[in-house]
Structure formats: C-alpha cells, structure tokens
C-alpha positions as CSV (number, residue, x, y, z in Angstrom):
1,M,29.5,-0.2,169.9
2,F,33.0,1.0,170.6
3,I,33.2,-0.9,173.9
4,S,31.9,-4.1,172.4
5,E,34.4,-3.8,169.5
6,A,37.2,-3.2,172.0
7,L,36.3,-6.3,174.1
8,A,36.0,-8.5,171.0
9,G,39.4,-7.2,169.9
10,L,40.9,-8.0,173.2
11,N,39.7,-11.6,173.0
12,V,41.1,-12.0,169.5
13,V,44.4,-10.4,170.6
14,S,44.6,-13.1,173.3
15,A,44.2,-15.8,170.7
16,I,46.7,-14.1,168.3
17,A,49.3,-13.9,171.1
18,N,48.5,-17.5,172.0
19,L,47.8,-16.5,175.6
20,T,46.2,-19.7,176.7
21,S,48.7,-19.6,179.5
22,R,49.3,-23.1,180.8
23,P,50.1,-22.0,184.4
24,L,46.8,-20.1,184.5
25,Q,44.9,-23.0,183.0
26,K,46.4,-25.2,185.7
27,S,45.2,-22.8,188.3
28,L,41.7,-22.7,186.9
29,A,41.7,-26.5,186.7
30,Q,41.4,-26.4,190.5
31,L,37.9,-25.0,190.2
32,K,35.0,-27.4,190.7
33,D,34.1,-29.5,187.7
34,F,30.8,-31.2,187.0
35,I,31.2,-34.1,189.4
36,E,32.3,-31.8,192.2
37,L,29.5,-29.3,191.6
38,A,27.0,-32.1,191.6
39,A,28.3,-33.6,194.9
40,E,28.2,-30.1,196.5
41,N,24.5,-30.1,195.8
42,G,23.8,-33.7,196.9
43,Y,24.0,-35.5,193.6
44,I,26.2,-38.4,192.5
45,A,27.6,-37.8,189.0
46,E,29.6,-40.1,186.7
47,A,32.2,-39.4,183.9
48,H,32.1,-41.3,180.6
49,E,34.3,-41.2,177.5
50,V,33.0,-41.4,174.0
51,V,35.1,-41.9,170.9
52,T,33.8,-40.4,167.6
53,E,34.2,-42.0,164.2
54,D,37.0,-39.6,163.4
55,G,38.9,-40.2,166.6
56,Y,37.9,-37.4,169.0
57,I,37.7,-38.4,172.7
58,L,34.7,-36.7,174.2
59,K,33.8,-36.6,177.9
60,M,30.2,-36.9,179.0
61,F,28.7,-36.6,182.5
62,R,25.7,-38.4,183.9
63,I,23.5,-37.9,186.9
64,P,21.7,-41.2,187.2
65,P,18.2,-41.5,188.5
66,R,17.8,-42.3,192.2
67,N,16.7,-45.8,193.2
68,N,13.1,-44.7,194.0
69,C,12.6,-43.3,190.5
70,T,10.3,-44.7,187.9
71,K,12.3,-45.5,184.7
72,K,12.0,-42.9,182.0
73,V,13.5,-42.2,178.6
74,P,17.0,-40.8,179.1
75,I,17.8,-37.2,178.4
76,L,20.8,-35.9,176.5
77,V,21.6,-32.3,177.2
78,M,24.0,-30.3,174.9
79,H,25.7,-27.0,175.7
80,G,26.2,-24.0,173.5
81,L,29.2,-22.3,171.9
82,L,32.2,-22.0,174.1
83,Q,30.6,-23.8,177.0
84,G,31.0,-27.1,178.8
85,A,28.6,-29.4,180.7
86,E,29.0,-27.3,183.9
87,A,26.8,-24.6,182.2
88,F,23.8,-26.7,183.2
89,L,24.8,-26.7,186.9
90,D,26.1,-23.2,187.3
91,A,22.8,-21.6,188.2
92,G,22.7,-23.5,191.5
93,P,20.2,-25.8,193.1
94,E,17.5,-25.1,190.5
95,A,19.8,-25.2,187.5
96,P,18.6,-27.3,184.5
97,G,20.8,-30.3,185.4
98,Y,19.5,-30.5,188.9
99,V,15.9,-30.0,187.8
100,F,16.1,-32.9,185.4
101,A,17.6,-35.0,188.2
102,Q,14.9,-34.0,190.7
103,E,12.3,-35.1,188.1
104,C,13.9,-38.6,188.0
105,Y,15.5,-38.4,184.5
106,D,18.6,-40.3,183.6
107,S,20.4,-37.2,182.6
108,W,23.5,-37.1,180.3
109,F,25.5,-34.0,179.6
110,G,27.8,-33.8,176.6
111,N,31.0,-31.9,175.8
112,V,31.9,-31.3,172.1
113,R,35.3,-31.5,170.6
114,G,37.7,-28.7,171.5
115,N,36.3,-27.7,174.9
116,Y,38.4,-28.3,178.0
117,H,36.8,-31.7,178.7
118,S,37.1,-32.9,175.1
119,R,40.5,-31.7,174.1
120,R,41.8,-35.2,173.2
121,H,42.1,-37.5,170.2
122,M,43.2,-41.0,169.5
123,T,46.1,-39.9,167.3
124,L,46.3,-36.1,167.1
125,N,47.9,-33.8,169.6
126,P,45.9,-30.6,170.1
127,D,49.0,-28.7,171.0
128,K,50.9,-29.8,167.8
129,D,48.4,-30.8,165.1
130,L,46.4,-28.3,163.2
131,K,44.2,-31.1,161.9
132,F,42.8,-31.5,165.5
133,W,41.3,-28.0,165.2
134,Q,40.0,-28.2,161.6
135,F,36.4,-28.5,162.7
136,S,33.3,-26.4,163.0
137,V,29.6,-27.1,163.8
138,D,29.7,-29.3,160.6
139,E,31.9,-31.9,162.3
140,I,30.3,-31.5,165.7
141,G,26.8,-32.2,164.2
142,K,28.0,-35.0,161.9
143,Y,30.2,-36.9,164.4
144,D,30.0,-35.7,168.0
145,I,26.3,-35.6,168.5
146,P,25.6,-39.0,166.9
147,A,28.4,-40.6,168.9
148,M,26.9,-39.3,172.2
149,V,23.4,-40.3,171.2
150,D,24.6,-43.9,170.4
151,Y,26.6,-44.1,173.7
152,V,23.6,-43.0,175.8
153,L,21.2,-45.5,174.1
154,K,23.7,-48.3,174.5
155,A,24.5,-47.5,178.1
156,T,20.8,-47.3,179.0
157,A,19.6,-50.2,176.8
158,M,17.1,-47.8,175.3
159,E,16.0,-47.2,171.7
160,Q,15.2,-43.5,172.0
161,L,16.2,-40.5,174.1
162,I,15.0,-36.9,174.6
163,Y,17.4,-34.4,173.3
164,V,17.8,-31.0,174.9
165,G,19.9,-28.6,172.9
166,Y,20.8,-25.1,174.0
167,S,22.0,-22.6,171.3
168,Q,24.8,-24.4,169.4
169,G,23.5,-27.6,171.0
170,G,20.3,-27.1,169.0
171,L,22.1,-26.0,165.9
172,T,24.2,-29.2,165.8
173,Y,21.1,-31.3,166.3
174,F,19.8,-29.8,163.0
175,V,23.1,-30.6,161.4
176,M,23.0,-34.2,162.6
177,N,19.6,-34.8,161.2
178,S,20.5,-33.2,157.9
179,E,23.7,-35.2,157.5
180,R,22.5,-38.4,159.1
181,P,18.7,-38.5,158.8
182,E,18.6,-42.1,160.3
183,Y,19.1,-40.5,163.7
184,A,15.6,-39.0,163.7
185,K,14.2,-42.3,164.8
186,K,16.5,-42.3,167.9
187,I,15.1,-39.0,169.1
188,K,11.8,-39.2,170.8
189,L,11.4,-35.5,171.5
190,F,13.6,-32.5,170.8
191,L,13.6,-29.6,173.2
192,G,15.3,-26.6,171.7
193,L,16.4,-23.9,174.1
194,A,17.0,-20.9,171.8
195,P,18.4,-23.2,169.2
196,G,20.8,-21.7,166.6
197,S,20.7,-22.2,162.8
198,R,21.5,-19.3,160.5
199,Q,22.8,-16.2,162.4
200,Y,21.8,-13.5,160.0
201,N,19.7,-11.4,162.4
202,T,22.0,-11.7,165.5
203,R,21.6,-8.4,167.4
204,S,24.6,-8.7,169.7
205,Q,27.2,-6.3,168.3
206,T,29.9,-7.9,170.5
207,I,29.2,-11.3,168.9
208,R,29.0,-9.9,165.4
209,V,32.3,-8.0,165.6
210,A,34.2,-10.9,167.3
211,V,33.2,-13.7,164.9
212,N,33.6,-11.4,161.9
213,I,37.2,-10.6,163.0
214,V,38.0,-14.3,163.5
215,N,36.6,-15.2,160.1
216,S,38.5,-12.5,158.3
217,L,41.8,-13.6,160.1
218,R,41.3,-17.4,160.1
219,V,43.7,-18.3,157.3
220,R,46.5,-16.1,158.7
221,L,46.0,-17.2,162.3
222,E,46.1,-20.9,161.3
223,A,49.2,-20.2,159.2
224,V,51.1,-19.0,162.2
225,G,50.0,-21.8,164.5
226,I,47.0,-20.2,166.2
227,W,44.2,-22.8,166.0
228,E,42.4,-22.6,169.3
229,I,40.5,-19.7,170.7
230,L,39.1,-18.7,174.1
231,S,40.3,-21.8,175.9
232,Q,39.7,-22.1,179.6
233,G,42.4,-20.2,181.5
234,F,43.1,-17.4,179.0
235,P,44.2,-14.2,180.8
236,I,41.0,-12.2,180.3
237,Q,39.0,-15.1,181.8
238,G,41.4,-15.3,184.8
239,A,41.0,-11.6,185.4
240,L,37.2,-11.9,185.2
241,N,37.3,-14.9,187.5
242,T,39.2,-12.8,190.1
243,L,37.0,-9.7,189.8
244,C,33.8,-11.6,189.8
245,S,34.7,-13.4,193.0
246,I,34.8,-10.0,194.8
247,E,31.3,-9.3,196.1
248,L,31.4,-5.6,195.6
249,L,32.7,-5.9,192.0
250,S,30.8,-8.9,190.8
251,A,27.5,-7.3,189.9
252,I,29.3,-4.4,188.1
253,V,32.0,-6.3,186.2
254,C,30.2,-9.6,185.4
255,G,26.9,-7.9,184.9
256,L,28.5,-5.5,182.4
257,G,30.1,-8.3,180.6
258,I,26.8,-10.2,180.2
259,T,25.1,-7.0,179.0
260,L,27.7,-6.5,176.3
261,V,27.2,-10.1,175.0
262,D,23.4,-10.2,175.4
263,S,20.6,-7.8,176.4
264,P,20.2,-6.9,180.1
265,H,17.8,-8.8,182.4
266,P,18.4,-7.4,185.9
267,G,18.3,-10.0,188.7
268,S,18.0,-13.0,186.5
269,V,21.6,-14.2,186.4
270,T,22.7,-13.3,190.0
271,P,26.3,-12.3,190.9
272,E,26.7,-15.8,192.5
273,I,25.7,-17.4,189.2
274,Q,27.9,-15.0,187.2
275,T,30.9,-16.0,189.3
276,R,30.4,-19.7,188.5
277,L,29.7,-18.8,184.9
278,V,33.0,-17.1,184.3
279,Q,34.9,-20.0,186.0
280,H,33.7,-22.4,183.3
281,A,33.2,-20.2,180.3
282,P,34.6,-19.6,177.8
283,A,35.5,-23.3,177.5
284,G,37.4,-23.2,174.2
285,S,36.8,-24.0,170.6
286,S,38.6,-23.8,167.2
287,I,39.3,-20.7,165.2
288,Q,37.4,-22.5,162.4
289,N,34.3,-22.9,164.4
290,L,34.0,-19.2,165.3
291,A,34.8,-18.4,161.7
292,W,31.7,-20.4,160.7
293,Y,29.6,-18.0,162.8
294,G,31.4,-15.1,161.2
295,Q,30.3,-16.4,157.8
296,S,26.8,-17.2,159.0
297,I,26.0,-13.6,160.2
298,H,26.3,-12.5,156.5
299,S,24.1,-15.2,155.0
300,L,20.4,-15.8,154.8
301,K,21.2,-19.5,154.4
302,F,22.1,-22.2,157.0
303,S,25.1,-23.8,155.2
304,K,28.3,-25.8,155.7
305,F,31.6,-24.0,156.1
306,D,32.6,-21.9,153.2
307,F,36.3,-22.6,152.3
308,G,36.2,-20.5,149.1
309,R,35.3,-21.5,145.6
310,L,38.2,-23.8,144.7
311,K,38.2,-25.8,148.0
312,N,34.4,-25.9,148.0
313,L,34.5,-27.6,144.6
314,Q,37.0,-30.1,145.9
315,L,35.0,-30.9,149.1
316,Y,31.4,-30.4,148.1
317,G,31.4,-30.5,144.3
318,T,29.8,-27.1,144.2
319,S,31.4,-23.6,144.3
320,T,29.2,-22.6,147.3
321,P,28.7,-24.7,150.4
322,P,25.6,-26.9,150.5
323,K,22.6,-25.8,152.7
324,Y,21.5,-27.9,155.6
325,N,18.0,-29.4,155.5
326,I,16.3,-28.4,158.8
327,G,13.3,-30.3,157.6
328,A,15.2,-33.6,158.1
329,S,14.7,-33.1,161.9
330,K,11.4,-35.1,161.9
331,S,11.1,-35.8,165.6
332,P,8.5,-33.9,167.7
333,A,9.9,-30.6,168.7
334,V,9.2,-27.9,171.3
335,I,11.1,-24.7,170.8
336,F,11.7,-22.1,173.6
337,H,12.8,-18.6,173.0
338,G,12.8,-15.1,174.6
339,D,12.2,-11.7,173.0
340,G,15.2,-10.3,174.7
341,D,17.6,-12.7,173.1
342,H,20.3,-10.8,171.2
343,A,22.5,-13.8,170.4
344,V,19.9,-16.0,168.6
345,D,17.4,-13.6,167.2
346,T,13.7,-14.4,167.1
347,K,13.6,-13.9,163.3
348,D,16.2,-16.6,162.8
349,V,14.5,-19.0,165.3
350,D,11.1,-18.4,163.6
351,W,12.8,-19.1,160.2
352,A,14.0,-22.5,161.5
353,V,10.8,-23.4,163.2
354,K,8.8,-22.9,160.0
355,Q,10.9,-25.6,158.4
356,L,10.5,-28.2,161.1
357,P,7.9,-30.8,160.2
358,K,6.5,-31.5,163.7
359,V,6.6,-28.5,166.1
360,L,4.4,-29.2,169.1
361,E,4.8,-25.6,170.3
362,F,7.0,-22.5,169.7
363,Y,7.0,-21.2,173.3
364,V,8.0,-17.5,173.8
365,V,8.8,-16.7,177.4
366,K,6.3,-14.3,178.8
367,N,8.9,-12.0,180.3
368,P,10.0,-9.7,177.5
369,Q,13.5,-9.3,179.0
370,W,14.2,-13.0,178.8
371,N,17.5,-13.2,176.9
372,H,19.9,-15.9,175.5
373,L,21.9,-16.5,178.7
374,D,18.7,-16.9,180.7
375,M,17.9,-20.0,178.7
376,C,20.7,-21.7,180.6
377,Y,21.7,-19.7,183.6
378,S,18.6,-17.8,184.9
379,R,17.6,-18.4,188.5
380,Y,14.0,-18.4,187.1
381,W,14.7,-21.3,184.7
382,K,12.6,-23.8,186.6
383,H,9.5,-21.6,186.6
384,D,9.8,-19.9,183.2
385,I,11.1,-22.9,181.2
386,F,10.7,-26.2,183.0
387,V,7.1,-25.6,184.0
388,P,5.8,-25.2,180.4
389,M,8.3,-27.9,179.3
390,R,7.0,-30.5,181.8
391,K,3.8,-31.3,180.0
392,Y,5.7,-32.4,176.9
393,L,8.2,-34.4,179.0
394,N,5.3,-36.1,180.7
395,Q,3.8,-37.0,177.3
396,Y,7.1,-38.4,175.8
397,D,9.2,-39.7,178.7
398,G,7.4,-43.0,179.1
399,I,9.2,-46.2,178.1
400,D,6.2,-47.6,176.2
401,N,5.0,-44.3,174.6
402,S,5.0,-44.2,170.8
C-alpha cells in the first residue's frame, strides 16, 4: 500500500510541478507511432482527422483491408484511459490491431481528446486555455465517440459498424448511447473488453489513491494553471522508457510497475511488450477526467461529473449529477472480462452487464490470472480473446446481415 501511494504521489507531483518537459516530449516524439509500427509489421496504415461538434481535432488511424479481402462491416477500436491507438499494436505481430487486419476487417483506431494525438482544437490552445481541458468521460462519450462513428461510416459508405471498446473505450460507449440514443442503430455489435462504468469496486490501490488525490486537488490545480496530467514525455515516463529498454532491468522495473497498477500475470505481457507499452503510455488526459474517476470510486452510481451542489444545479438542474442509462446501449453486446482484473472489477462489470438489454455472452477468460492490461497487451490475446470473439464477428460482420 505504501509503495502504491508513493508512486501515485510522484505522478501527481509531476503534474503539480508541470513537468511535462517539452524537450523530453520532443525526444519521445521520435519513437515509432501507429503508422511506423504498422509498417514495421508489414501493414499500410493511414492517418485521418476528425473534428467534433465542440471543435476538438481528433486523429484516427486506419489499417484498410487488403485487396483480396471480402468486404465486411468496419470495426472502430477505442483505447482506454491514458492510452493512444498504439496500445492495440504494442503487443507485437499478434496484437489486437494486427489480428483484426489479418481477418480482413477495415479497422479504425480512435484517439480521444487530450491524448498526444488529439491535443488540438479549432480555436483553443491547449497550452494556454483552461477551457480545452475542461472535459471528462462525459464529453468524450457525448462528442468524440459519435464524431468518430460518423466519420468511419461516411468514409466506408456503410450504415453500421462494429465497436470494440477497451476499458474507458467501453465506458464512453455507454455514455454515448445514454446521451445520444440514436447512435444505437449505427452499432451492429458491441465488443466490450473489460468495459468501465462505475468504479466502486476497483481493487487497484494505486489507481484508487492516484485518482482520489487528483479529485481532491482538482480545483486548486486548475487555479494555478495545471490542467493536463501524465502527458507523453513527463519525466517518470522518460525514466521508465530508459530503464525498460535495458534487457536486464526490463522484467524487474516494468513488471513491478504493471503489478502495482494491476494484478500479476507472469509471462503474459513480456518485457518486449512492456518496453513498447511505456513508450506510448501514459498518453495524457485532463485533470478533470481523472477527477471523474476519483469521484466514481466512491459512488455506487454511474453518473456525470459532480461539480458540487450549486454548479450542478446550474448545469443539470439537480443538486446531484444525473445517472447514465446503460440500458440505452441496445445493440447486441459481448462482454469480455478476467477474474484477475484489479482496475475494472468483476462486480462492476457484472452490474453493468445486468442493465444491458441484449447481451449475447458475458465471457470470463478461463485463466484466473487474466488481468486488465491483458485485455489489450497480452501475448495470448489472440488465443484467449479473439478465438471466442470470432464466432460473434462471423455472425455480425456481413454487409447484408440484419
């Protein structure tokens, strides 16, 4: 407990000291991005820009199907908290992004506002304007996800897509459906990889301590101009990147870091994968977004951001923030989870699943050590996740299927 508190405190101190270090960020910018990683593994990838209704400029990546592929419904894959699209390539040749491409899917990978790919706005300057950073999962689900869904459907001339949401990517899918229920008809199938909702039962003490601190300090941090947290290139990440690139230290340093955030699963996320992971994560977000998680760990509800009684009355018309309606997510759903997940606890996933109107299966990975990071980074992902997933994809990926 003390170690996790100390590490969480170090991360917050980095934010408080505004140690986003532009020179270090510039150095880390030389690391391989999505397109370069894809090329390294024999795939051609594209970059696309999407503008949301409220002016955020989001970058998406696409791995188009090869010429000999039968046309299928496109897939939109969304990352978790403090990640970018590279998360789905970091596990190497059998990472989720490559597996979808191998299976001939027109695969699109989003980046939400505030991460290193989507740190732009039509009028706001993220280095000067607090308004840029006044967002949480509320705005990501209401604006970012719908904008990317619409972009993919327009680009592919399709009416529906398959949505794959990992962690926060699943949580913001629920937000989208609750806020904009008309989008349910655009989703042919939802595949939730340890999708978030409420966070009440989160077992990771590192996560609980970190988000609780951020929530308690949010107003003071924003008042002194600290709006962004854990951006790519902050000093602790630079140190981890250096240490994890040293073969003898990688398993010890990176493995310990992963264990402090999640539960241990020896051999699943290899030292090589860990090295790529810390090059791309954390990818940055807003203080307000992490504060939302700090609020959520204390609540049995899945609700909008709590600004306090007076501001809640102004914004919502009620003294407490409104609850999200998970039941508005009416598309067929398959939920994947692991008993070893300490970030998104089984109790909270089960709570959300019971409210979904059309769950085809709640699949619990047979390996009891399967944890949260495994759902994105495990070298066993293809066998333990994609194999049981494939039968649902085969059922729903056809152009003419209802």
